[in-house]
C-alpha positions in Angstrom: 112.6 70.4 55.7 111.8 67.3 57.8 108.3 66.0 58.3 108.4 67.1 62.0 109.4 70.6 61.0 106.6 70.8 58.5 104.1 69.7 61.1 105.4 72.2 63.7 105.3 75.0 61.1 101.7 74.1 60.2 100.7 74.4 63.8 101.3 78.1 63.9 103.6 80.6 65.4 106.1 79.8 68.1 105.8 82.3 71.0 108.7 83.1 73.3 108.2 83.9 77.0 108.3 87.7 77.5 107.5 90.2 80.2 103.8 90.4 79.2 103.3 86.7 79.6 105.2 86.7 82.9 103.0 89.5 84.2 99.9 87.7 83.1 101.1 84.4 84.7 101.7 86.2 88.0 98.2 87.8 87.8 96.5 84.4 87.0 98.4 82.7 89.8 97.5 85.4 92.3 93.8 85.3 91.4 93.7 81.5 91.4 95.3 81.2 94.8 92.9 83.9 96.1 90.0 81.7 95.0 91.6 78.5 96.5 92.7 77.1 93.1 96.1 75.4 92.6 97.2 75.6 89.0 100.3 73.6 87.9 103.2 75.7 86.7 103.0 74.3 83.1 99.3 75.1 82.9 100.0 78.6 84.2 102.4 79.2 81.3 99.9 77.9 78.8 97.1 79.9 80.2 99.1 83.1 80.4 100.5 82.7 76.9 97.1 82.1 75.4 95.6 85.0 77.3 98.3 87.4 76.4 98.0 86.5 72.7 94.2 86.2 72.7 94.5 82.6 71.5 92.4 79.6 72.3 93.8 76.6 74.1 93.4 73.3 72.1 93.7 70.4 74.5 92.6 66.9 75.3 93.3 67.6 79.0 89.8 68.1 80.2 90.8 67.8 83.9 93.1 70.7 84.0 91.8 73.4 81.7 88.0 73.0 82.3 88.4 73.6 86.0 90.6 76.7 85.7 87.9 79.3 85.1 90.2 82.1 86.4 91.6 82.9 83.0 90.0 84.7 80.2 90.8 82.1 77.5 88.7 79.9 75.3 89.4 76.2 75.8 88.7 73.9 72.9 88.4 70.2 73.6 88.1 68.3 70.3 86.4 65.0 69.8 89.1 62.4 70.6 88.5 60.7 67.3 89.3 63.9 65.4 92.8 64.0 64.0 94.9 67.2 63.8 98.3 65.8 62.8 98.8 63.3 60.1 
């Protein structure tokens, strides 16, 4: 197993897009647009996936995920000096 594969395996489970995620994505997009928010497509996928699987979002992207309060997901923004992958 390569170093990259070990790191990816250590991050958790790979989740494939399914109907539940797509339905959540449509719901989040509809509610966001209703409130005048424009959420980028990639962020919609991340938000819908996390919400469907009741998982937090770990990100350094403060600009995107802190302003999208439309979704019922926990957003974790670690200290930038903290290291997660070695």
